[in-house]
PDB file of N, CA, C and O in Angstrom:
ATOM      1  N   VAL A   1     -11.995  30.536   4.323  1.00  0.00           N
ATOM      2  CA  VAL A   1     -11.570  29.578   2.803  1.00  0.00           C
ATOM      3  C   VAL A   1      -9.830  30.039   2.339  1.00  0.00           C
ATOM      4  O   VAL A   1      -9.149  29.441   1.506  1.00  0.00           O
ATOM      5  N   GLU A   2      -9.442  31.153   3.083  1.00  0.00           N
ATOM      6  CA  GLU A   2      -7.965  30.880   2.668  1.00  0.00           C
ATOM      7  C   GLU A   2      -7.304  30.295   3.543  1.00  0.00           C
ATOM      8  O   GLU A   2      -6.214  30.085   3.009  1.00  0.00           O
ATOM      9  N   SER A   3      -7.279  29.764   4.906  1.00  0.00           N
ATOM     10  CA  SER A   3      -6.866  28.827   5.863  1.00  0.00           C
ATOM     11  C   SER A   3      -6.955  27.693   4.986  1.00  0.00           C
ATOM     12  O   SER A   3      -6.075  27.228   4.262  1.00  0.00           O
ATOM     13  N   PHE A   4      -7.765  27.432   5.098  1.00  0.00           N
ATOM     14  CA  PHE A   4      -8.549  25.670   4.009  1.00  0.00           C
ATOM     15  C   PHE A   4      -7.186  25.893   2.637  1.00  0.00           C
ATOM     16  O   PHE A   4      -6.033  25.463   2.605  1.00  0.00           O
ATOM     17  N   ASN A   5      -7.839  26.604   1.804  1.00  0.00           N
ATOM     18  CA  ASN A   5      -6.550  26.811   0.727  1.00  0.00           C
ATOM     19  C   ASN A   5      -5.124  26.457   1.012  1.00  0.00           C
ATOM     20  O   ASN A   5      -4.657  25.337   0.805  1.00  0.00           O
ATOM     21  N   GLY A   6      -4.486  27.427   1.477  1.00  0.00           N
ATOM     22  CA  GLY A   6      -3.008  27.260   2.231  1.00  0.00           C
ATOM     23  C   GLY A   6      -3.180  25.797   2.968  1.00  0.00           C
ATOM     24  O   GLY A   6      -2.117  25.180   2.905  1.00  0.00           O
ATOM     25  N   SER A   7      -4.124  25.133   3.587  1.00  0.00           N
ATOM     26  CA  SER A   7      -3.678  24.094   4.405  1.00  0.00           C
ATOM     27  C   SER A   7      -3.458  22.706   3.005  1.00  0.00           C
ATOM     28  O   SER A   7      -2.606  21.821   2.934  1.00  0.00           O
ATOM     29  N   LEU A   8      -4.458  22.993   2.193  1.00  0.00           N
ATOM     30  CA  LEU A   8      -4.549  21.961   1.634  1.00  0.00           C
ATOM     31  C   LEU A   8      -3.136  22.142   0.277  1.00  0.00           C
ATOM     32  O   LEU A   8      -2.762  21.178  -0.391  1.00  0.00           O
ATOM     33  N   ARG A   9      -2.729  23.135   0.173  1.00  0.00           N
ATOM     34  CA  ARG A   9      -1.345  23.442  -0.177  1.00  0.00           C
ATOM     35  C   ARG A   9      -0.276  22.665   0.044  1.00  0.00           C
ATOM     36  O   ARG A   9       0.327  21.849  -0.654  1.00  0.00           O
ATOM     37  N   ASP A  10      -0.091  23.245   1.643  1.00  0.00           N
ATOM     38  CA  ASP A  10       1.304  23.446   2.031  1.00  0.00           C
ATOM     39  C   ASP A  10       0.796  21.578   2.601  1.00  0.00           C
ATOM     40  O   ASP A  10       1.801  20.940   2.915  1.00  0.00           O
ATOM     41  N   GLU A  11      -0.011  21.086   2.683  1.00  0.00           N
ATOM     42  CA  GLU A  11      -0.105  20.036   3.378  1.00  0.00           C
ATOM     43  C   GLU A  11      -0.790  18.963   2.269  1.00  0.00           C
ATOM     44  O   GLU A  11      -0.995  17.816   2.668  1.00  0.00           O
ATOM     45  N   CYS A  12      -1.092  19.263   1.097  1.00  0.00           N
ATOM     46  CA  CYS A  12      -1.077  17.750   0.412  1.00  0.00           C
ATOM     47  C   CYS A  12      -0.518  18.113  -0.897  1.00  0.00           C
ATOM     48  O   CYS A  12       0.543  17.601  -1.254  1.00  0.00           O
ATOM     49  N   LEU A  13      -1.167  18.988  -1.673  1.00  0.00           N
ATOM     50  CA  LEU A  13      -0.720  19.718  -3.459  1.00  0.00           C
ATOM     51  C   LEU A  13       0.776  19.780  -3.594  1.00  0.00           C
ATOM     52  O   LEU A  13       1.359  19.335  -4.583  1.00  0.00           O
ATOM     53  N   ASN A  14       1.603  20.551  -2.199  1.00  0.00           N
ATOM     54  CA  ASN A  14       3.172  20.787  -2.362  1.00  0.00           C
ATOM     55  C   ASN A  14       3.619  19.451  -2.125  1.00  0.00           C
ATOM     56  O   ASN A  14       4.676  19.319  -2.742  1.00  0.00           O
ATOM     57  N   VAL A  15       3.303  18.344  -1.495  1.00  0.00           N
ATOM     58  CA  VAL A  15       4.197  17.379  -0.587  1.00  0.00           C
ATOM     59  C   VAL A  15       3.983  16.331  -1.753  1.00  0.00           C
ATOM     60  O   VAL A  15       5.002  15.660  -1.912  1.00  0.00           O
ATOM     61  N   HIS A  16       2.795  15.941  -2.747  1.00  0.00           N
ATOM     62  CA  HIS A  16       3.114  14.616  -3.457  1.00  0.00           C
ATOM     63  C   HIS A  16       2.602  15.506  -5.135  1.00  0.00           C
ATOM     64  O   HIS A  16       1.921  16.468  -5.490  1.00  0.00           O
ATOM     65  N   TRP A  17       3.546  14.310  -5.804  1.00  0.00           N
ATOM     66  CA  TRP A  17       3.578  13.710  -7.192  1.00  0.00           C
ATOM     67  C   TRP A  17       1.838  13.405  -7.225  1.00  0.00           C
ATOM     68  O   TRP A  17       1.106  13.004  -6.321  1.00  0.00           O
ATOM     69  N   PHE A  18       1.543  13.748  -8.566  1.00  0.00           N
ATOM     70  CA  PHE A  18       0.222  13.302  -9.141  1.00  0.00           C
ATOM     71  C   PHE A  18       0.392  12.541 -10.199  1.00  0.00           C
ATOM     72  O   PHE A  18       0.655  13.161 -11.230  1.00  0.00           O
ATOM     73  N   LEU A  19       0.305  11.016 -10.302  1.00  0.00           N
ATOM     74  CA  LEU A  19       1.182  10.439 -11.693  1.00  0.00           C
ATOM     75  C   LEU A  19      -0.359  10.286 -12.237  1.00  0.00           C
ATOM     76  O   LEU A  19      -0.172   9.884 -13.386  1.00  0.00           O
ATOM     77  N   SER A  20      -1.697  10.377 -12.062  1.00  0.00           N
ATOM     78  CA  SER A  20      -2.563  10.508 -13.066  1.00  0.00           C
ATOM     79  C   SER A  20      -4.079  11.222 -12.591  1.00  0.00           C
ATOM     80  O   SER A  20      -3.841  12.082 -11.743  1.00  0.00           O
ATOM     81  N   LEU A  21      -5.005  11.158 -12.777  1.00  0.00           N
ATOM     82  CA  LEU A  21      -6.229  12.461 -12.550  1.00  0.00           C
ATOM     83  C   LEU A  21      -6.241  11.324 -11.540  1.00  0.00           C
ATOM     84  O   LEU A  21      -6.123  11.805 -10.413  1.00  0.00           O
ATOM     85  N   GLU A  22      -6.359   9.735 -11.510  1.00  0.00           N
ATOM     86  CA  GLU A  22      -6.863   9.014 -10.367  1.00  0.00           C
ATOM     87  C   GLU A  22      -5.902   9.003  -9.363  1.00  0.00           C
ATOM     88  O   GLU A  22      -6.270   9.204  -8.206  1.00  0.00           O
ATOM     89  N   ASP A  23      -4.964   8.841  -9.565  1.00  0.00           N
ATOM     90  CA  ASP A  23      -4.015   9.101  -8.437  1.00  0.00           C
ATOM     91  C   ASP A  23      -3.814  10.702  -7.354  1.00  0.00           C
ATOM     92  O   ASP A  23      -3.313  10.856  -6.240  1.00  0.00           O
ATOM     93  N   ALA A  24      -4.446  11.645  -8.291  1.00  0.00           N
ATOM     94  CA  ALA A  24      -4.289  12.943  -7.411  1.00  0.00           C
ATOM     95  C   ALA A  24      -5.621  12.798  -6.787  1.00  0.00           C
ATOM     96  O   ALA A  24      -5.683  13.057  -5.586  1.00  0.00           O
ATOM     97  N   GLN A  25      -6.926  12.348  -7.529  1.00  0.00           N
ATOM     98  CA  GLN A  25      -8.481  11.974  -6.906  1.00  0.00           C
ATOM     99  C   GLN A  25      -8.220  11.148  -5.697  1.00  0.00           C
ATOM    100  O   GLN A  25      -8.931  11.407  -4.726  1.00  0.00           O
ATOM    101  N   GLU A  26      -7.352  10.221  -5.574  1.00  0.00           N
ATOM    102  CA  GLU A  26      -7.383   9.329  -4.108  1.00  0.00           C
ATOM    103  C   GLU A  26      -6.768   9.581  -2.948  1.00  0.00           C
ATOM    104  O   GLU A  26      -7.135   9.245  -1.821  1.00  0.00           O
ATOM    105  N   LYS A  27      -5.524  10.372  -3.364  1.00  0.00           N
ATOM    106  CA  LYS A  27      -4.240  11.798  -2.656  1.00  0.00           C
ATOM    107  C   LYS A  27      -5.050  12.862  -2.290  1.00  0.00           C
ATOM    108  O   LYS A  27      -4.882  13.525  -1.266  1.00  0.00           O
ATOM    109  N   ILE A  28      -6.048  13.061  -3.223  1.00  0.00           N
ATOM    110  CA  ILE A  28      -6.682  14.220  -2.102  1.00  0.00           C
ATOM    111  C   ILE A  28      -8.325  14.116  -1.388  1.00  0.00           C
ATOM    112  O   ILE A  28      -9.060  15.034  -1.024  1.00  0.00           O
ATOM    113  N   GLU A  29      -8.541  12.645  -1.361  1.00  0.00           N
ATOM    114  CA  GLU A  29      -9.983  12.501  -1.170  1.00  0.00           C
ATOM    115  C   GLU A  29      -9.518  12.050   0.625  1.00  0.00           C
ATOM    116  O   GLU A  29     -10.116  12.389   1.647  1.00  0.00           O
ATOM    117  N   HIS A  30      -8.125  11.098   0.483  1.00  0.00           N
ATOM    118  CA  HIS A  30      -7.547  10.583   1.811  1.00  0.00           C
ATOM    119  C   HIS A  30      -7.261  11.783   2.693  1.00  0.00           C
ATOM    120  O   HIS A  30      -7.495  11.766   3.901  1.00  0.00           O
ATOM    121  N   TRP A  31      -6.594  13.142   1.861  1.00  0.00           N
ATOM    122  CA  TRP A  31      -6.404  14.158   2.786  1.00  0.00           C
ATOM    123  C   TRP A  31      -7.790  15.431   3.275  1.00  0.00           C
ATOM    124  O   TRP A  31      -7.870  16.286   4.157  1.00  0.00           O
ATOM    125  N   ARG A  32      -8.658  14.986   2.224  1.00  0.00           N
ATOM    126  CA  ARG A  32      -9.842  15.943   3.023  1.00  0.00           C
ATOM    127  C   ARG A  32     -10.472  14.604   4.046  1.00  0.00           C
ATOM    128  O   ARG A  32     -11.189  15.131   4.897  1.00  0.00           O
ATOM    129  N   GLN A  33     -10.451  13.567   4.176  1.00  0.00           N
ATOM    130  CA  GLN A  33     -11.455  12.917   4.830  1.00  0.00           C
ATOM    131  C   GLN A  33     -10.215  12.854   6.233  1.00  0.00           C
ATOM    132  O   GLN A  33     -10.688  12.761   7.366  1.00  0.00           O
ATOM    133  N   GLU A  34      -9.005  12.898   6.104  1.00  0.00           N
ATOM    134  CA  GLU A  34      -8.179  13.498   7.504  1.00  0.00           C
ATOM    135  C   GLU A  34      -8.658  14.909   7.945  1.00  0.00           C
ATOM    136  O   GLU A  34      -9.147  15.164   9.046  1.00  0.00           O
ATOM    137  N   TYR A  35      -8.512  15.524   7.239  1.00  0.00           N
ATOM    138  CA  TYR A  35      -8.626  17.082   7.689  1.00  0.00           C
ATOM    139  C   TYR A  35      -9.914  17.476   8.374  1.00  0.00           C
ATOM    140  O   TYR A  35     -10.056  18.394   9.182  1.00  0.00           O
ATOM    141  N   ASN A  36     -11.075  16.410   7.802  1.00  0.00           N
ATOM    142  CA  ASN A  36     -12.679  16.465   8.606  1.00  0.00           C
ATOM    143  C   ASN A  36     -12.978  15.505   9.440  1.00  0.00           C
ATOM    144  O   ASN A  36     -14.016  15.626  10.090  1.00  0.00           O
ATOM    145  N   GLN A  37     -12.374  14.654   9.569  1.00  0.00           N
ATOM    146  CA  GLN A  37     -12.807  13.162  10.339  1.00  0.00           C
ATOM    147  C   GLN A  37     -11.798  13.839  12.049  1.00  0.00           C
ATOM    148  O   GLN A  37     -12.158  14.062  13.205  1.00  0.00           O
ATOM    149  N   TYR A  38     -10.344  13.952  11.229  1.00  0.00           N
ATOM    150  CA  TYR A  38      -9.248  13.050  11.965  1.00  0.00           C
ATOM    151  C   TYR A  38      -8.507  14.093  13.110  1.00  0.00           C
ATOM    152  O   TYR A  38      -7.973  13.768  14.171  1.00  0.00           O
ATOM    153  N   ARG A  39      -8.663  15.442  12.526  1.00  0.00           N
ATOM    154  CA  ARG A  39      -7.983  16.572  12.653  1.00  0.00           C
ATOM    155  C   ARG A  39      -8.648  17.777  13.116  1.00  0.00           C
ATOM    156  O   ARG A  39      -9.404  18.505  12.474  1.00  0.00           O
ATOM    157  N   PRO A  40      -8.018  17.958  15.081  1.00  0.00           N
ATOM    158  CA  PRO A  40      -8.525  19.178  15.424  1.00  0.00           C
ATOM    159  C   PRO A  40      -8.238  20.369  14.908  1.00  0.00           C
ATOM    160  O   PRO A  40      -7.136  20.478  14.369  1.00  0.00           O
ATOM    161  N   HIS A  41      -9.182  21.599  14.944  1.00  0.00           N
ATOM    162  CA  HIS A  41      -9.197  22.713  14.166  1.00  0.00           C
ATOM    163  C   HIS A  41      -9.180  24.076  15.346  1.00  0.00           C
ATOM    164  O   HIS A  41      -9.872  24.072  16.364  1.00  0.00           O
ATOM    165  N   SER A  42      -8.720  24.627  15.152  1.00  0.00           N
ATOM    166  CA  SER A  42      -8.271  26.179  16.414  1.00  0.00           C
ATOM    167  C   SER A  42      -9.568  26.469  16.414  1.00  0.00           C
ATOM    168  O   SER A  42     -10.356  26.400  17.358  1.00  0.00           O
ATOM    169  N   SER A  43      -9.790  26.856  15.124  1.00  0.00           N
ATOM    170  CA  SER A  43     -11.458  27.707  15.422  1.00  0.00           C
ATOM    171  C   SER A  43     -12.349  27.025  15.601  1.00  0.00           C
ATOM    172  O   SER A  43     -13.399  27.595  15.305  1.00  0.00           O
ATOM    173  N   LEU A  44     -12.532  25.620  16.105  1.00  0.00           N
ATOM    174  CA  LEU A  44     -13.532  24.883  16.461  1.00  0.00           C
ATOM    175  C   LEU A  44     -13.249  24.373  17.543  1.00  0.00           C
ATOM    176  O   LEU A  44     -13.371  23.171  17.777  1.00  0.00           O
ATOM    177  N   ASN A  45     -12.676  25.541  18.644  1.00  0.00           N
ATOM    178  CA  ASN A  45     -12.618  24.870  19.671  1.00  0.00           C
ATOM    179  C   ASN A  45     -11.681  23.542  20.223  1.00  0.00           C
ATOM    180  O   ASN A  45     -11.656  22.775  21.186  1.00  0.00           O
ATOM    181  N   ASN A  46     -10.946  23.791  18.982  1.00  0.00           N
ATOM    182  CA  ASN A  46      -9.748  22.343  18.898  1.00  0.00           C
ATOM    183  C   ASN A  46     -10.248  20.890  18.426  1.00  0.00           C
ATOM    184  O   ASN A  46      -9.533  19.907  18.234  1.00  0.00           O
ATOM    185  N   GLN A  47     -11.614  20.981  18.289  1.00  0.00           N
ATOM    186  CA  GLN A  47     -12.690  19.498  17.877  1.00  0.00           C
ATOM    187  C   GLN A  47     -12.318  19.366  16.786  1.00  0.00           C
ATOM    188  O   GLN A  47     -11.712  20.367  16.405  1.00  0.00           O
ATOM    189  N   THR A  48     -12.410  18.279  15.770  1.00  0.00           N
ATOM    190  CA  THR A  48     -12.755  17.951  14.356  1.00  0.00           C
ATOM    191  C   THR A  48     -13.616  18.519  13.917  1.00  0.00           C
ATOM    192  O   THR A  48     -14.356  19.003  14.774  1.00  0.00           O
ATOM    193  N   PRO A  49     -13.966  18.753  12.626  1.00  0.00           N
ATOM    194  CA  PRO A  49     -15.539  19.117  12.481  1.00  0.00           C
ATOM    195  C   PRO A  49     -16.581  18.516  12.861  1.00  0.00           C
ATOM    196  O   PRO A  49     -17.676  18.805  13.343  1.00  0.00           O
ATOM    197  N   GLU A  50     -15.780  17.244  12.412  1.00  0.00           N
ATOM    198  CA  GLU A  50     -17.556  16.033  13.275  1.00  0.00           C
ATOM    199  C   GLU A  50     -17.859  15.967  14.176  1.00  0.00           C
ATOM    200  O   GLU A  50     -19.009  15.912  14.609  1.00  0.00           O
ATOM    201  N   GLU A  51     -16.663  15.951  14.818  1.00  0.00           N
ATOM    202  CA  GLU A  51     -17.174  16.614  16.906  1.00  0.00           C
ATOM    203  C   GLU A  51     -17.632  17.273  17.215  1.00  0.00           C
ATOM    204  O   GLU A  51     -18.351  17.153  18.208  1.00  0.00           O
ATOM    205  N   PHE A  52     -17.435  18.865  16.258  1.00  0.00           N
ATOM    206  CA  PHE A  52     -18.100  19.905  16.581  1.00  0.00           C
ATOM    207  C   PHE A  52     -19.905  20.083  16.181  1.00  0.00           C
ATOM    208  O   PHE A  52     -20.798  20.536  16.896  1.00  0.00           O
ATOM    209  N   ILE A  53     -19.985  19.471  14.615  1.00  0.00           N
ATOM    210  CA  ILE A  53     -21.419  18.899  14.284  1.00  0.00           C
ATOM    211  C   ILE A  53     -22.313  18.055  14.955  1.00  0.00           C
ATOM    212  O   ILE A  53     -23.508  17.866  14.732  1.00  0.00           O
ATOM    213  N   ARG A  54     -21.407  17.462  16.004  1.00  0.00           N
ATOM    214  CA  ARG A  54     -22.362  16.836  16.650  1.00  0.00           C
ATOM    215  C   ARG A  54     -22.662  17.157  18.204  1.00  0.00           C
ATOM    216  O   ARG A  54     -23.595  16.721  18.878  1.00  0.00           O
ATOM    217  N   SER A  55     -21.282  18.322  18.725  1.00  0.00           N
ATOM    218  CA  SER A  55     -22.036  18.794  19.783  1.00  0.00           C
ATOM    219  C   SER A  55     -22.586  19.614  19.926  1.00  0.00           C
ATOM    220  O   SER A  55     -22.899  20.000  21.052  1.00  0.00           O
ATOM    221  N   LEU A  56     -23.058  20.447  18.406  1.00  0.00           N
ATOM    222  CA  LEU A  56     -24.086  21.107  18.240  1.00  0.00           C
ATOM    223  C   LEU A  56     -25.231  20.652  17.782  1.00  0.00           C
ATOM    224  O   LEU A  56     -26.020  21.542  17.464  1.00  0.00           O
ATOM    225  N   GLN A  57     -25.690  19.277  17.602  1.00  0.00           N
ATOM    226  CA  GLN A  57     -26.511  18.658  17.367  1.00  0.00           C
ATOM    227  C   GLN A  57     -27.242  17.564  18.719  1.00  0.00           C
ATOM    228  O   GLN A  57     -28.346  17.022  18.774  1.00  0.00           O
ATOM    229  N   THR A  58     -25.958  17.557  19.795  1.00  0.00           N
ATOM    230  CA  THR A  58     -26.651  17.288  21.057  1.00  0.00           C
ATOM    231  C   THR A  58     -26.480  18.382  22.042  1.00  0.00           C
ATOM    232  O   THR A  58     -26.449  18.115  23.244  1.00  0.00           O
ATOM    233  N   GLY A  59     -26.363  19.650  21.588  1.00  0.00           N
ATOM    234  CA  GLY A  59     -26.126  20.586  22.675  1.00  0.00           C
ATOM    235  C   GLY A  59     -27.964  21.188  23.710  1.00  0.00           C
ATOM    236  O   GLY A  59     -29.104  20.735  23.618  1.00  0.00           O
ATOM    237  N   PRO A  60     -27.508  22.088  24.383  1.00  0.00           N
ATOM    238  CA  PRO A  60     -29.141  21.890  24.544  1.00  0.00           C
ATOM    239  C   PRO A  60     -29.486  22.830  23.659  1.00  0.00           C
ATOM    240  O   PRO A  60     -28.876  23.393  22.750  1.00  0.00           O
ATOM    241  N   ASP A  61     -31.173  22.941  24.318  1.00  0.00           N
ATOM    242  CA  ASP A  61     -32.245  23.337  23.380  1.00  0.00           C
ATOM    243  C   ASP A  61     -31.850  24.714  23.540  1.00  0.00           C
ATOM    244  O   ASP A  61     -31.332  24.878  24.645  1.00  0.00           O
ATOM    245  N   LEU A  62     -31.932  26.331  22.472  1.00  0.00           N
ATOM    246  CA  LEU A  62     -32.350  27.163  22.733  1.00  0.00           C
ATOM    247  C   LEU A  62     -34.092  27.654  22.842  1.00  0.00           C
ATOM    248  O   LEU A  62     -34.391  28.791  23.208  1.00  0.00           O
TER     249      LEU A  62
END
């Protein structure tokens, strides 16, 4: 959680000015989608979270 909070703060909150609540919601949602869909994470073997979930779902049955 601390790593995520640091990433959100450094890559989104410290970079953007929010002109309204709606503007903040749009910018944060855009960042969230990029973070969850397109950005590889070292803790997930350099896969995006979506790729990691798919690899678990299609992995060998135990």
